[in-house]
C-alpha positions in Angstrom: 128.4 25.4 112.1 125.5 27.2 113.6 124.0 27.6 110.2 124.1 23.9 109.5 122.6 23.1 112.9 119.8 25.6 112.4 119.1 24.3 108.9 119.1 20.8 110.2 116.7 21.6 113.0 114.4 23.3 110.6 114.4 20.4 108.1 114.0 17.8 110.9 111.1 19.8 112.3 109.4 20.1 109.0 109.8 16.4 108.3 108.7 15.2 111.7 105.8 17.6 111.8 104.5 16.2 108.5 105.1 12.6 109.7 107.9 12.2 107.2 105.7 13.3 104.3 107.1 13.4 100.8 105.0 16.3 99.9 107.3 18.5 97.8 105.7 21.7 99.0 106.5 20.8 102.6 110.1 20.0 101.7 110.4 23.3 99.7 109.0 25.2 102.6 111.4 23.6 105.0 114.3 24.5 102.7 113.0 28.0 102.5 112.8 28.2 106.3 116.3 26.8 106.6 117.7 29.3 104.1 115.9 32.1 106.0 117.3 30.9 109.3 120.8 30.7 107.7 120.5 34.3 106.4 119.3 35.5 109.8 122.3 33.7 111.5 124.6 35.4 108.9 123.1 38.8 109.7 123.4 38.3 113.4 127.1 37.2 113.0 127.8 40.3 110.9 126.1 42.5 113.4 128.2 40.9 116.2 131.4 41.4 114.3 130.6 45.0 113.6 129.8 45.6 117.3 133.1 43.9 118.3 135.0 46.1 115.9 133.3 49.2 117.2 134.1 48.2 120.8 137.8 47.7 119.9 137.8 51.1 118.3 136.2 52.7 121.3 138.7 51.0 123.6 141.6 52.3 121.5 140.1 55.8 121.6 139.7 55.6 125.4 143.2 54.4 125.8 144.5 57.3 123.7 142.4 59.8 125.7 143.7 58.3 129.0 147.3 58.7 127.8 146.6 62.3 126.7 145.0 63.0 130.1 148.0 61.6 131.9 150.4 63.7 129.9 148.3 66.8 130.6 148.3 66.0 134.3 152.1 65.6 134.2 152.4 68.9 132.4 150.1 70.6 134.9 152.0 69.2 137.9 155.3 70.4 136.4 153.8 73.9 135.8 152.6 74.0 139.4 156.0 73.0 140.7 157.6 75.8 138.6 155.0 78.3 139.8 155.7 77.3 143.4 159.4 77.8 143.0 158.9 81.1 141.4 156.7 82.2 144.3 159.2 81.0 146.8 162.0 82.9 145.0 160.0 86.1 144.7 159.0 85.9 148.4 162.6 85.6 149.4 163.6 88.7 147.6 
């Protein structure tokens, strides 16, 4: 949709700038500009899609790292509890 809109604006601009001239060179240039704008829009969309995919991947990695950190924290807490009990037991002997 954006591509068509950009191409339409480029063509309309070229036609109105030349006072609706029928010069084939101006029409060809307008078409070339419209095609270039369309390619630029395609490239921008591809870049945006790639960035979105990279962001989703980074979010997934961050969620996995957070889950691993929570598991490590739980293991450390359990180890500390065991160490406390061992110290209490040994101090009572």
